[in-house]
mmCIF file of the N, C-alpha and C atoms, coordinates in Angstrom:
data_MODEL
# 
_entry.id   MODEL 
# 
loop_
_atom_site.group_PDB 
_atom_site.id 
_atom_site.type_symbol 
_atom_site.label_atom_id 
_atom_site.label_alt_id 
_atom_site.label_comp_id 
_atom_site.label_asym_id 
_atom_site.label_entity_id 
_atom_site.label_seq_id 
_atom_site.pdbx_PDB_ins_code 
_atom_site.Cartn_x 
_atom_site.Cartn_y 
_atom_site.Cartn_z 
_atom_site.occupancy 
_atom_site.B_iso_or_equiv 
_atom_site.pdbx_formal_charge 
_atom_site.auth_seq_id 
_atom_site.auth_comp_id 
_atom_site.auth_asym_id 
_atom_site.auth_atom_id 
_atom_site.pdbx_PDB_model_num 
ATOM 1   N N  . MET A 1 1  ? 94.664 113.967 132.318 1.00 0.00 ? 1  MET A N  1 
ATOM 2   C CA . MET A 1 1  ? 93.370 114.199 132.322 1.00 0.00 ? 1  MET A CA 1 
ATOM 3   C C  . MET A 1 1  ? 92.623 113.297 132.867 1.00 0.00 ? 1  MET A C  1 
ATOM 4   N N  . GLN A 1 2  ? 91.309 113.744 134.108 1.00 0.00 ? 2  GLN A N  1 
ATOM 5   C CA . GLN A 1 2  ? 90.541 112.758 133.926 1.00 0.00 ? 2  GLN A CA 1 
ATOM 6   C C  . GLN A 1 2  ? 89.506 111.711 133.297 1.00 0.00 ? 2  GLN A C  1 
ATOM 7   N N  . GLY A 1 3  ? 89.836 110.726 133.252 1.00 0.00 ? 3  GLY A N  1 
ATOM 8   C CA . GLY A 1 3  ? 88.541 109.587 132.097 1.00 0.00 ? 3  GLY A CA 1 
ATOM 9   C C  . GLY A 1 3  ? 89.426 109.493 131.221 1.00 0.00 ? 3  GLY A C  1 
ATOM 10  N N  . LEU A 1 4  ? 90.725 109.588 130.890 1.00 0.00 ? 4  LEU A N  1 
ATOM 11  C CA . LEU A 1 4  ? 91.350 108.700 129.763 1.00 0.00 ? 4  LEU A CA 1 
ATOM 12  C C  . LEU A 1 4  ? 92.799 108.145 130.189 1.00 0.00 ? 4  LEU A C  1 
ATOM 13  N N  . SER A 1 5  ? 92.824 107.591 131.238 1.00 0.00 ? 5  SER A N  1 
ATOM 14  C CA . SER A 1 5  ? 93.848 106.496 131.932 1.00 0.00 ? 5  SER A CA 1 
ATOM 15  C C  . SER A 1 5  ? 92.975 105.709 132.053 1.00 0.00 ? 5  SER A C  1 
ATOM 16  N N  . ILE A 1 6  ? 93.623 104.559 131.869 1.00 0.00 ? 6  ILE A N  1 
ATOM 17  C CA . ILE A 1 6  ? 93.002 102.925 132.604 1.00 0.00 ? 6  ILE A CA 1 
ATOM 18  C C  . ILE A 1 6  ? 92.355 103.039 134.183 1.00 0.00 ? 6  ILE A C  1 
ATOM 19  N N  . GLN A 1 7  ? 93.249 103.804 134.862 1.00 0.00 ? 7  GLN A N  1 
ATOM 20  C CA . GLN A 1 7  ? 92.990 103.797 136.290 1.00 0.00 ? 7  GLN A CA 1 
ATOM 21  C C  . GLN A 1 7  ? 91.955 104.595 136.488 1.00 0.00 ? 7  GLN A C  1 
ATOM 22  N N  . SER A 1 8  ? 91.173 105.770 135.798 1.00 0.00 ? 8  SER A N  1 
ATOM 23  C CA . SER A 1 8  ? 90.108 106.647 136.132 1.00 0.00 ? 8  SER A CA 1 
ATOM 24  C C  . SER A 1 8  ? 89.039 105.956 135.541 1.00 0.00 ? 8  SER A C  1 
ATOM 25  N N  . LEU A 1 9  ? 89.386 105.123 134.284 1.00 0.00 ? 9  LEU A N  1 
ATOM 26  C CA . LEU A 1 9  ? 88.019 104.273 133.584 1.00 0.00 ? 9  LEU A CA 1 
ATOM 27  C C  . LEU A 1 9  ? 87.348 103.516 134.812 1.00 0.00 ? 9  LEU A C  1 
ATOM 28  N N  . LYS A 1 10 ? 88.582 102.975 135.350 1.00 0.00 ? 10 LYS A N  1 
ATOM 29  C CA . LYS A 1 10 ? 87.773 101.683 136.597 1.00 0.00 ? 10 LYS A CA 1 
ATOM 30  C C  . LYS A 1 10 ? 87.249 102.452 137.479 1.00 0.00 ? 10 LYS A C  1 
ATOM 31  N N  . LYS A 1 11 ? 86.919 103.983 138.143 1.00 0.00 ? 11 LYS A N  1 
ATOM 32  C CA . LYS A 1 11 ? 86.808 104.234 138.520 1.00 0.00 ? 11 LYS A CA 1 
ATOM 33  C C  . LYS A 1 11 ? 85.227 104.860 138.051 1.00 0.00 ? 11 LYS A C  1 
ATOM 34  N N  . HIS A 1 12 ? 85.567 105.221 136.949 1.00 0.00 ? 12 HIS A N  1 
ATOM 35  C CA . HIS A 1 12 ? 83.932 106.348 136.148 1.00 0.00 ? 12 HIS A CA 1 
ATOM 36  C C  . HIS A 1 12 ? 83.746 104.689 135.130 1.00 0.00 ? 12 HIS A C  1 
ATOM 37  N N  . LYS A 1 13 ? 83.084 103.828 135.627 1.00 0.00 ? 13 LYS A N  1 
ATOM 38  C CA . LYS A 1 13 ? 83.015 102.948 134.915 1.00 0.00 ? 13 LYS A CA 1 
ATOM 39  C C  . LYS A 1 13 ? 81.663 103.037 133.886 1.00 0.00 ? 13 LYS A C  1 
ATOM 40  N N  . ALA A 1 14 ? 80.959 104.480 133.748 1.00 0.00 ? 14 ALA A N  1 
ATOM 41  C CA . ALA A 1 14 ? 80.166 105.003 132.971 1.00 0.00 ? 14 ALA A CA 1 
ATOM 42  C C  . ALA A 1 14 ? 80.513 105.382 132.004 1.00 0.00 ? 14 ALA A C  1 
ATOM 43  N N  . LEU A 1 15 ? 81.747 105.907 131.567 1.00 0.00 ? 15 LEU A N  1 
ATOM 44  C CA . LEU A 1 15 ? 82.638 105.802 130.454 1.00 0.00 ? 15 LEU A CA 1 
ATOM 45  C C  . LEU A 1 15 ? 83.015 105.660 129.423 1.00 0.00 ? 15 LEU A C  1 
ATOM 46  N N  . ILE A 1 16 ? 83.015 103.981 129.811 1.00 0.00 ? 16 ILE A N  1 
ATOM 47  C CA . ILE A 1 16 ? 83.301 103.033 129.074 1.00 0.00 ? 16 ILE A CA 1 
ATOM 48  C C  . ILE A 1 16 ? 82.570 102.867 127.711 1.00 0.00 ? 16 ILE A C  1 
ATOM 49  N N  . PRO A 1 17 ? 81.355 102.593 127.711 1.00 0.00 ? 17 PRO A N  1 
ATOM 50  C CA . PRO A 1 17 ? 80.736 101.956 126.904 1.00 0.00 ? 17 PRO A CA 1 
ATOM 51  C C  . PRO A 1 17 ? 80.334 103.277 125.997 1.00 0.00 ? 17 PRO A C  1 
ATOM 52  N N  . LEU A 1 18 ? 80.974 105.135 126.198 1.00 0.00 ? 18 LEU A N  1 
ATOM 53  C CA . LEU A 1 18 ? 81.106 105.683 125.457 1.00 0.00 ? 18 LEU A CA 1 
ATOM 54  C C  . LEU A 1 18 ? 82.516 105.925 124.554 1.00 0.00 ? 18 LEU A C  1 
ATOM 55  N N  . PHE A 1 19 ? 83.491 104.922 125.548 1.00 0.00 ? 19 PHE A N  1 
ATOM 56  C CA . PHE A 1 19 ? 84.543 104.812 124.694 1.00 0.00 ? 19 PHE A CA 1 
ATOM 57  C C  . PHE A 1 19 ? 84.416 104.089 123.145 1.00 0.00 ? 19 PHE A C  1 
ATOM 58  N N  . VAL A 1 20 ? 83.772 102.967 123.917 1.00 0.00 ? 20 VAL A N  1 
ATOM 59  C CA . VAL A 1 20 ? 83.912 101.329 122.775 1.00 0.00 ? 20 VAL A CA 1 
ATOM 60  C C  . VAL A 1 20 ? 82.463 102.105 121.427 1.00 0.00 ? 20 VAL A C  1 
ATOM 61  N N  . CYS A 1 21 ? 81.680 103.416 121.891 1.00 0.00 ? 21 CYS A N  1 
ATOM 62  C CA . CYS A 1 21 ? 80.861 103.605 120.929 1.00 0.00 ? 21 CYS A CA 1 
ATOM 63  C C  . CYS A 1 21 ? 81.689 104.363 119.899 1.00 0.00 ? 21 CYS A C  1 
ATOM 64  N N  . VAL A 1 22 ? 82.945 105.219 120.299 1.00 0.00 ? 22 VAL A N  1 
ATOM 65  C CA . VAL A 1 22 ? 83.200 106.383 119.455 1.00 0.00 ? 22 VAL A CA 1 
ATOM 66  C C  . VAL A 1 22 ? 84.300 105.653 118.847 1.00 0.00 ? 22 VAL A C  1 
ATOM 67  N N  . GLY A 1 23 ? 85.067 104.762 119.778 1.00 0.00 ? 23 GLY A N  1 
ATOM 68  C CA . GLY A 1 23 ? 86.130 103.545 118.841 1.00 0.00 ? 23 GLY A CA 1 
ATOM 69  C C  . GLY A 1 23 ? 85.014 103.224 117.679 1.00 0.00 ? 23 GLY A C  1 
ATOM 70  N N  . LEU A 1 24 ? 84.310 102.249 118.024 1.00 0.00 ? 24 LEU A N  1 
ATOM 71  C CA . LEU A 1 24 ? 83.624 101.438 116.866 1.00 0.00 ? 24 LEU A CA 1 
ATOM 72  C C  . LEU A 1 24 ? 83.099 102.447 115.829 1.00 0.00 ? 24 LEU A C  1 
ATOM 73  N N  . GLY A 1 25 ? 82.755 104.123 116.245 1.00 0.00 ? 25 GLY A N  1 
ATOM 74  C CA . GLY A 1 25 ? 82.228 104.713 115.050 1.00 0.00 ? 25 GLY A CA 1 
ATOM 75  C C  . GLY A 1 25 ? 83.358 105.284 113.996 1.00 0.00 ? 25 GLY A C  1 
ATOM 76  N N  . CYS A 1 26 ? 84.464 105.466 115.058 1.00 0.00 ? 26 CYS A N  1 
ATOM 77  C CA . CYS A 1 26 ? 85.747 105.784 114.109 1.00 0.00 ? 26 CYS A CA 1 
ATOM 78  C C  . CYS A 1 26 ? 86.073 104.614 113.004 1.00 0.00 ? 26 CYS A C  1 
ATOM 79  N N  . GLY A 1 27 ? 86.266 103.542 113.677 1.00 0.00 ? 27 GLY A N  1 
ATOM 80  C CA . GLY A 1 27 ? 86.419 102.028 112.987 1.00 0.00 ? 27 GLY A CA 1 
ATOM 81  C C  . GLY A 1 27 ? 85.846 102.404 111.837 1.00 0.00 ? 27 GLY A C  1 
ATOM 82  N N  . ALA A 1 28 ? 84.359 101.983 111.756 1.00 0.00 ? 28 ALA A N  1 
ATOM 83  C CA . ALA A 1 28 ? 83.786 102.202 110.652 1.00 0.00 ? 28 ALA A CA 1 
ATOM 84  C C  . ALA A 1 28 ? 83.847 103.216 109.517 1.00 0.00 ? 28 ALA A C  1 
ATOM 85  N N  . SER A 1 29 ? 83.936 104.319 110.278 1.00 0.00 ? 29 SER A N  1 
ATOM 86  C CA . SER A 1 29 ? 83.904 105.370 109.036 1.00 0.00 ? 29 SER A CA 1 
ATOM 87  C C  . SER A 1 29 ? 85.399 105.171 108.697 1.00 0.00 ? 29 SER A C  1 
ATOM 88  N N  . MET A 1 30 ? 86.515 104.817 108.937 1.00 0.00 ? 30 MET A N  1 
ATOM 89  C CA . MET A 1 30 ? 87.615 104.313 108.177 1.00 0.00 ? 30 MET A CA 1 
ATOM 90  C C  . MET A 1 30 ? 87.889 103.581 107.404 1.00 0.00 ? 30 MET A C  1 
ATOM 91  N N  . PHE A 1 31 ? 86.826 101.966 107.496 1.00 0.00 ? 31 PHE A N  1 
ATOM 92  C CA . PHE A 1 31 ? 86.402 101.076 106.778 1.00 0.00 ? 31 PHE A CA 1 
ATOM 93  C C  . PHE A 1 31 ? 85.643 101.645 105.503 1.00 0.00 ? 31 PHE A C  1 
ATOM 94  N N  . TYR A 1 32 ? 84.578 102.662 105.677 1.00 0.00 ? 32 TYR A N  1 
ATOM 95  C CA . TYR A 1 32 ? 84.152 102.842 104.820 1.00 0.00 ? 32 TYR A CA 1 
ATOM 96  C C  . TYR A 1 32 ? 84.828 104.258 103.775 1.00 0.00 ? 32 TYR A C  1 
ATOM 97  N N  . ILE A 1 33 ? 85.857 104.497 104.302 1.00 0.00 ? 33 ILE A N  1 
ATOM 98  C CA . ILE A 1 33 ? 87.102 105.870 103.676 1.00 0.00 ? 33 ILE A CA 1 
ATOM 99  C C  . ILE A 1 33 ? 87.491 105.078 102.699 1.00 0.00 ? 33 ILE A C  1 
ATOM 100 N N  . LEU A 1 34 ? 88.176 104.037 103.283 1.00 0.00 ? 34 LEU A N  1 
ATOM 101 C CA . LEU A 1 34 ? 89.263 103.216 102.736 1.00 0.00 ? 34 LEU A CA 1 
ATOM 102 C C  . LEU A 1 34 ? 88.473 102.433 100.955 1.00 0.00 ? 34 LEU A C  1 
ATOM 103 N N  . ARG A 1 35 ? 86.805 102.258 101.504 1.00 0.00 ? 35 ARG A N  1 
ATOM 104 C CA . ARG A 1 35 ? 86.179 100.962 100.822 1.00 0.00 ? 35 ARG A CA 1 
ATOM 105 C C  . ARG A 1 35 ? 85.871 102.041 99.492  1.00 0.00 ? 35 ARG A C  1 
ATOM 106 N N  . LEU A 1 36 ? 85.584 103.516 100.082 1.00 0.00 ? 36 LEU A N  1 
ATOM 107 C CA . LEU A 1 36 ? 85.658 104.499 98.557  1.00 0.00 ? 36 LEU A CA 1 
ATOM 108 C C  . LEU A 1 36 ? 86.695 104.814 98.150  1.00 0.00 ? 36 LEU A C  1 
ATOM 109 N N  . ALA A 1 37 ? 87.934 104.760 98.857  1.00 0.00 ? 37 ALA A N  1 
ATOM 110 C CA . ALA A 1 37 ? 89.288 105.152 98.317  1.00 0.00 ? 37 ALA A CA 1 
ATOM 111 C C  . ALA A 1 37 ? 89.512 103.886 96.639  1.00 0.00 ? 37 ALA A C  1 
ATOM 112 N N  . THR A 1 38 ? 89.058 102.490 97.550  1.00 0.00 ? 38 THR A N  1 
ATOM 113 C CA . THR A 1 38 ? 89.949 101.427 96.975  1.00 0.00 ? 38 THR A CA 1 
ATOM 114 C C  . THR A 1 38 ? 88.795 100.861 95.462  1.00 0.00 ? 38 THR A C  1 
ATOM 115 N N  . ARG A 1 39 ? 87.172 101.369 96.296  1.00 0.00 ? 39 ARG A N  1 
ATOM 116 C CA . ARG A 1 39 ? 86.609 100.650 95.342  1.00 0.00 ? 39 ARG A CA 1 
ATOM 117 C C  . ARG A 1 39 ? 85.115 101.384 94.156  1.00 0.00 ? 39 ARG A C  1 
ATOM 118 N N  . ASN A 1 40 ? 85.685 102.980 94.571  1.00 0.00 ? 40 ASN A N  1 
ATOM 119 C CA . ASN A 1 40 ? 84.600 103.918 93.354  1.00 0.00 ? 40 ASN A CA 1 
ATOM 120 C C  . ASN A 1 40 ? 85.402 104.299 92.408  1.00 0.00 ? 40 ASN A C  1 
ATOM 121 N N  . PRO A 1 41 ? 84.676 104.023 90.931  1.00 0.00 ? 41 PRO A N  1 
ATOM 122 C CA . PRO A 1 41 ? 85.286 103.939 89.671  1.00 0.00 ? 41 PRO A CA 1 
ATOM 123 C C  . PRO A 1 41 ? 85.558 105.907 89.653  1.00 0.00 ? 41 PRO A C  1 
ATOM 124 N N  . ASP A 1 42 ? 85.466 106.831 90.672  1.00 0.00 ? 42 ASP A N  1 
ATOM 125 C CA . ASP A 1 42 ? 86.004 108.177 90.606  1.00 0.00 ? 42 ASP A CA 1 
ATOM 126 C C  . ASP A 1 42 ? 86.969 108.332 90.911  1.00 0.00 ? 42 ASP A C  1 
ATOM 127 N N  . VAL A 1 43 ? 87.632 107.151 91.493  1.00 0.00 ? 43 VAL A N  1 
ATOM 128 C CA . VAL A 1 43 ? 89.031 107.561 92.064  1.00 0.00 ? 43 VAL A CA 1 
ATOM 129 C C  . VAL A 1 43 ? 89.882 106.354 91.287  1.00 0.00 ? 43 VAL A C  1 
ATOM 130 N N  . SER A 1 44 ? 91.117 107.178 90.461  1.00 0.00 ? 44 SER A N  1 
ATOM 131 C CA . SER A 1 44 ? 91.760 106.367 89.941  1.00 0.00 ? 44 SER A CA 1 
ATOM 132 C C  . SER A 1 44 ? 92.867 106.310 90.325  1.00 0.00 ? 44 SER A C  1 
ATOM 133 N N  . TRP A 1 45 ? 93.775 105.468 90.744  1.00 0.00 ? 45 TRP A N  1 
ATOM 134 C CA . TRP A 1 45 ? 95.246 105.589 91.430  1.00 0.00 ? 45 TRP A CA 1 
ATOM 135 C C  . TRP A 1 45 ? 96.219 105.322 90.283  1.00 0.00 ? 45 TRP A C  1 
ATOM 136 N N  . ASN A 1 46 ? 95.903 104.773 89.444  1.00 0.00 ? 46 ASN A N  1 
ATOM 137 C CA . ASN A 1 46 ? 96.868 104.555 88.453  1.00 0.00 ? 46 ASN A CA 1 
ATOM 138 C C  . ASN A 1 46 ? 96.301 105.048 86.899  1.00 0.00 ? 46 ASN A C  1 
ATOM 139 N N  . LYS A 1 47 ? 96.246 105.898 86.514  1.00 0.00 ? 47 LYS A N  1 
ATOM 140 C CA . LYS A 1 47 ? 95.847 105.940 84.983  1.00 0.00 ? 47 LYS A CA 1 
ATOM 141 C C  . LYS A 1 47 ? 96.647 105.263 83.895  1.00 0.00 ? 47 LYS A C  1 
ATOM 142 N N  . ARG A 1 48 ? 97.536 105.444 84.360  1.00 0.00 ? 48 ARG A N  1 
ATOM 143 C CA . ARG A 1 48 ? 98.484 104.730 83.347  1.00 0.00 ? 48 ARG A CA 1 
ATOM 144 C C  . ARG A 1 48 ? 98.083 103.299 82.312  1.00 0.00 ? 48 ARG A C  1 
ATOM 145 N N  . THR A 1 49 ? 98.019 102.711 83.472  1.00 0.00 ? 49 THR A N  1 
ATOM 146 C CA . THR A 1 49 ? 97.170 101.243 83.029  1.00 0.00 ? 49 THR A CA 1 
ATOM 147 C C  . THR A 1 49 ? 95.881 100.936 82.891  1.00 0.00 ? 49 THR A C  1 
ATOM 148 N N  . ASN A 1 50 ? 94.831 102.060 83.462  1.00 0.00 ? 50 ASN A N  1 
ATOM 149 C CA . ASN A 1 50 ? 93.638 102.503 83.217  1.00 0.00 ? 50 ASN A CA 1 
ATOM 150 C C  . ASN A 1 50 ? 93.285 103.493 83.327  1.00 0.00 ? 50 ASN A C  1 
ATOM 151 N N  . PRO A 1 51 ? 92.999 104.188 81.529  1.00 0.00 ? 51 PRO A N  1 
ATOM 152 C CA . PRO A 1 51 ? 92.997 105.219 82.356  1.00 0.00 ? 51 PRO A CA 1 
ATOM 153 C C  . PRO A 1 51 ? 91.472 106.004 81.969  1.00 0.00 ? 51 PRO A C  1 
ATOM 154 N N  . GLU A 1 52 ? 90.361 104.614 82.259  1.00 0.00 ? 52 GLU A N  1 
ATOM 155 C CA . GLU A 1 52 ? 89.194 105.075 81.970  1.00 0.00 ? 52 GLU A CA 1 
ATOM 156 C C  . GLU A 1 52 ? 88.719 103.683 82.855  1.00 0.00 ? 52 GLU A C  1 
ATOM 157 N N  . PRO A 1 53 ? 88.341 104.123 84.279  1.00 0.00 ? 53 PRO A N  1 
ATOM 158 C CA . PRO A 1 53 ? 88.622 102.827 85.562  1.00 0.00 ? 53 PRO A CA 1 
ATOM 159 C C  . PRO A 1 53 ? 86.839 102.719 85.312  1.00 0.00 ? 53 PRO A C  1 
ATOM 160 N N  . TRP A 1 54 ? 86.058 103.674 85.046  1.00 0.00 ? 54 TRP A N  1 
ATOM 161 C CA . TRP A 1 54 ? 84.660 103.608 84.849  1.00 0.00 ? 54 TRP A CA 1 
ATOM 162 C C  . TRP A 1 54 ? 83.866 102.550 84.083  1.00 0.00 ? 54 TRP A C  1 
ATOM 163 N N  . GLU A 1 55 ? 84.450 102.136 82.991  1.00 0.00 ? 55 GLU A N  1 
ATOM 164 C CA . GLU A 1 55 ? 83.990 101.143 82.157  1.00 0.00 ? 55 GLU A CA 1 
ATOM 165 C C  . GLU A 1 55 ? 84.465 99.725  82.940  1.00 0.00 ? 55 GLU A C  1 
ATOM 166 N N  . GLU A 1 56 ? 84.735 99.093  83.727  1.00 0.00 ? 56 GLU A N  1 
ATOM 167 C CA . GLU A 1 56 ? 84.892 98.508  84.601  1.00 0.00 ? 56 GLU A CA 1 
ATOM 168 C C  . GLU A 1 56 ? 83.905 98.230  85.082  1.00 0.00 ? 56 GLU A C  1 
ATOM 169 N N  . TYR A 1 57 ? 82.787 99.105  85.716  1.00 0.00 ? 57 TYR A N  1 
ATOM 170 C CA . TYR A 1 57 ? 81.782 98.898  86.426  1.00 0.00 ? 57 TYR A CA 1 
ATOM 171 C C  . TYR A 1 57 ? 80.465 99.214  85.053  1.00 0.00 ? 57 TYR A C  1 
ATOM 172 N N  . ARG A 1 58 ? 80.888 98.972  84.117  1.00 0.00 ? 58 ARG A N  1 
ATOM 173 C CA . ARG A 1 58 ? 79.723 98.699  83.405  1.00 0.00 ? 58 ARG A CA 1 
ATOM 174 C C  . ARG A 1 58 ? 78.386 97.825  83.561  1.00 0.00 ? 58 ARG A C  1 
ATOM 175 N N  . ASN A 1 59 ? 78.957 96.236  83.894  1.00 0.00 ? 59 ASN A N  1 
ATOM 176 C CA . ASN A 1 59 ? 77.874 95.616  84.047  1.00 0.00 ? 59 ASN A CA 1 
ATOM 177 C C  . ASN A 1 59 ? 78.087 95.255  85.608  1.00 0.00 ? 59 ASN A C  1 
ATOM 178 N N  . ARG A 1 60 ? 78.560 95.558  86.471  1.00 0.00 ? 60 ARG A N  1 
ATOM 179 C CA . ARG A 1 60 ? 79.140 95.037  87.852  1.00 0.00 ? 60 ARG A CA 1 
ATOM 180 C C  . ARG A 1 60 ? 78.263 96.315  89.186  1.00 0.00 ? 60 ARG A C  1 
ATOM 181 N N  . GLN A 1 61 ? 77.769 95.514  90.126  1.00 0.00 ? 61 GLN A N  1 
ATOM 182 C CA . GLN A 1 61 ? 77.362 96.220  91.329  1.00 0.00 ? 61 GLN A CA 1 
ATOM 183 C C  . GLN A 1 61 ? 78.257 97.236  91.614  1.00 0.00 ? 61 GLN A C  1 
ATOM 184 N N  . TYR A 1 62 ? 77.626 98.483  92.144  1.00 0.00 ? 62 TYR A N  1 
ATOM 185 C CA . TYR A 1 62 ? 78.448 99.569  92.281  1.00 0.00 ? 62 TYR A CA 1 
ATOM 186 C C  . TYR A 1 62 ? 77.838 100.114 93.213  1.00 0.00 ? 62 TYR A C  1 
ATOM 187 N N  . LYS A 1 63 ? 76.537 99.595  93.798  1.00 0.00 ? 63 LYS A N  1 
ATOM 188 C CA . LYS A 1 63 ? 76.094 99.990  94.812  1.00 0.00 ? 63 LYS A CA 1 
ATOM 189 C C  . LYS A 1 63 ? 76.037 99.219  96.292  1.00 0.00 ? 63 LYS A C  1 
ATOM 190 N N  . PHE A 1 64 ? 76.727 99.850  97.267  1.00 0.00 ? 64 PHE A N  1 
ATOM 191 C CA . PHE A 1 64 ? 77.063 99.095  98.860  1.00 0.00 ? 64 PHE A CA 1 
ATOM 192 C C  . PHE A 1 64 ? 76.204 97.590  98.956  1.00 0.00 ? 64 PHE A C  1 
ATOM 193 N N  . TYR A 1 65 ? 74.947 97.834  99.084  1.00 0.00 ? 65 TYR A N  1 
ATOM 194 C CA . TYR A 1 65 ? 73.865 96.611  98.739  1.00 0.00 ? 65 TYR A CA 1 
ATOM 195 C C  . TYR A 1 65 ? 72.535 96.750  97.958  1.00 0.00 ? 65 TYR A C  1 
ATOM 196 N N  . SER A 1 66 ? 72.532 96.229  97.721  1.00 0.00 ? 66 SER A N  1 
ATOM 197 C CA . SER A 1 66 ? 71.073 96.200  96.613  1.00 0.00 ? 66 SER A CA 1 
ATOM 198 C C  . SER A 1 66 ? 70.765 94.746  96.362  1.00 0.00 ? 66 SER A C  1 
ATOM 199 N N  . PRO A 1 67 ? 69.360 94.860  97.421  1.00 0.00 ? 67 PRO A N  1 
ATOM 200 C CA . PRO A 1 67 ? 68.975 93.217  97.078  1.00 0.00 ? 67 PRO A CA 1 
ATOM 201 C C  . PRO A 1 67 ? 67.728 93.037  96.388  1.00 0.00 ? 67 PRO A C  1 
ATOM 202 N N  . ASN A 1 68 ? 67.198 93.982  95.673  1.00 0.00 ? 68 ASN A N  1 
ATOM 203 C CA . ASN A 1 68 ? 66.660 93.829  94.203  1.00 0.00 ? 68 ASN A CA 1 
ATOM 204 C C  . ASN A 1 68 ? 66.964 93.017  92.861  1.00 0.00 ? 68 ASN A C  1 
ATOM 205 N N  . ILE A 1 69 ? 68.159 93.716  92.678  1.00 0.00 ? 69 ILE A N  1 
ATOM 206 C CA . ILE A 1 69 ? 68.872 93.847  91.276  1.00 0.00 ? 69 ILE A CA 1 
ATOM 207 C C  . ILE A 1 69 ? 69.898 92.836  91.040  1.00 0.00 ? 69 ILE A C  1 
ATOM 208 N N  . ASP A 1 70 ? 69.885 92.533  90.246  1.00 0.00 ? 70 ASP A N  1 
ATOM 209 C CA . ASP A 1 70 ? 71.731 91.778  90.138  1.00 0.00 ? 70 ASP A CA 1 
ATOM 210 C C  . ASP A 1 70 ? 72.468 92.306  88.997  1.00 0.00 ? 70 ASP A C  1 
ATOM 211 N N  . TYR A 1 71 ? 72.869 93.285  89.038  1.00 0.00 ? 71 TYR A N  1 
ATOM 212 C CA . TYR A 1 71 ? 73.480 93.635  88.045  1.00 0.00 ? 71 TYR A CA 1 
ATOM 213 C C  . TYR A 1 71 ? 74.244 93.382  87.166  1.00 0.00 ? 71 TYR A C  1 
ATOM 214 N N  . SER A 1 72 ? 74.539 92.243  87.372  1.00 0.00 ? 72 SER A N  1 
ATOM 215 C CA . SER A 1 72 ? 75.864 91.139  86.267  1.00 0.00 ? 72 SER A CA 1 
ATOM 216 C C  . SER A 1 72 ? 74.788 90.563  85.140  1.00 0.00 ? 72 SER A C  1 
ATOM 217 N N  . LYS A 1 73 ? 73.435 91.133  85.490  1.00 0.00 ? 73 LYS A N  1 
ATOM 218 C CA . LYS A 1 73 ? 72.335 90.492  84.190  1.00 0.00 ? 73 LYS A CA 1 
ATOM 219 C C  . LYS A 1 73 ? 71.859 91.464  83.568  1.00 0.00 ? 73 LYS A C  1 
ATOM 220 N N  . GLU A 1 74 ? 72.469 93.195  84.084  1.00 0.00 ? 74 GLU A N  1 
ATOM 221 C CA . GLU A 1 74 ? 71.844 93.965  83.520  1.00 0.00 ? 74 GLU A CA 1 
ATOM 222 C C  . GLU A 1 74 ? 72.329 94.654  82.516  1.00 0.00 ? 74 GLU A C  1 
ATOM 223 N N  . HIS A 1 75 ? 71.766 95.431  81.470  1.00 0.00 ? 75 HIS A N  1 
ATOM 224 C CA . HIS A 1 75 ? 72.368 96.116  80.491  1.00 0.00 ? 75 HIS A CA 1 
ATOM 225 C C  . HIS A 1 75 ? 72.679 97.561  81.016  1.00 0.00 ? 75 HIS A C  1 
ATOM 226 N N  . SER A 1 76 ? 73.661 98.173  80.723  1.00 0.00 ? 76 SER A N  1 
ATOM 227 C CA . SER A 1 76 ? 73.652 99.442  80.917  1.00 0.00 ? 76 SER A CA 1 
ATOM 228 C C  . SER A 1 76 ? 73.227 100.234 80.439  1.00 0.00 ? 76 SER A C  1 
ATOM 229 N N  . PRO A 1 77 ? 72.391 101.281 80.187  1.00 0.00 ? 77 PRO A N  1 
ATOM 230 C CA . PRO A 1 77 ? 72.094 102.566 79.633  1.00 0.00 ? 77 PRO A CA 1 
ATOM 231 C C  . PRO A 1 77 ? 73.543 103.220 79.135  1.00 0.00 ? 77 PRO A C  1 
ATOM 232 N N  . ALA A 1 78 ? 74.510 103.163 79.604  1.00 0.00 ? 78 ALA A N  1 
ATOM 233 C CA . ALA A 1 78 ? 75.828 104.281 79.332  1.00 0.00 ? 78 ALA A CA 1 
ATOM 234 C C  . ALA A 1 78 ? 76.333 103.966 77.999  1.00 0.00 ? 78 ALA A C  1 
ATOM 235 N N  . PRO A 1 79 ? 76.316 105.574 77.085  1.00 0.00 ? 79 PRO A N  1 
ATOM 236 C CA . PRO A 1 79 ? 77.252 104.742 75.699  1.00 0.00 ? 79 PRO A CA 1 
ATOM 237 C C  . PRO A 1 79 ? 78.418 104.157 76.040  1.00 0.00 ? 79 PRO A C  1 
ATOM 238 N N  . LYS A 1 80 ? 79.244 103.798 74.997  1.00 0.00 ? 80 LYS A N  1 
ATOM 239 C CA . LYS A 1 80 ? 80.464 103.272 74.638  1.00 0.00 ? 80 LYS A CA 1 
ATOM 240 C C  . LYS A 1 80 ? 80.719 104.183 74.386  1.00 0.00 ? 80 LYS A C  1 
ATOM 241 N N  . TYR A 1 81 ? 82.229 104.693 74.794  1.00 0.00 ? 81 TYR A N  1 
ATOM 242 C CA . TYR A 1 81 ? 83.404 105.680 73.669  1.00 0.00 ? 81 TYR A CA 1 
ATOM 243 C C  . TYR A 1 81 ? 84.386 104.692 73.258  1.00 0.00 ? 81 TYR A C  1 
# 
C-alpha cells in the first residue's frame, strides 16, 4: 500500500509527522492502560494474598498528579472494616 513502506515515506515526507504522532499516542495510551492495571486499587490480580487491596491506599496518593495535597499526612474519611 502506498504510504506504508519506507520507500513511499521517502517520497511523501508529509506523512512522517502523522506516523510519529499516532505512534506516540498509541505508546502513551498503552502506558496509561498498564498503569491502571498495576496501580489501581479497583484491580486485584492476586486475591489470595491481599483480599482487600483498597486498604493499601488509605493514606497514599491515588491521583495521578496532585500539586496541592500531600496524601501521606491526610487522614482518610473511609471507615475501617
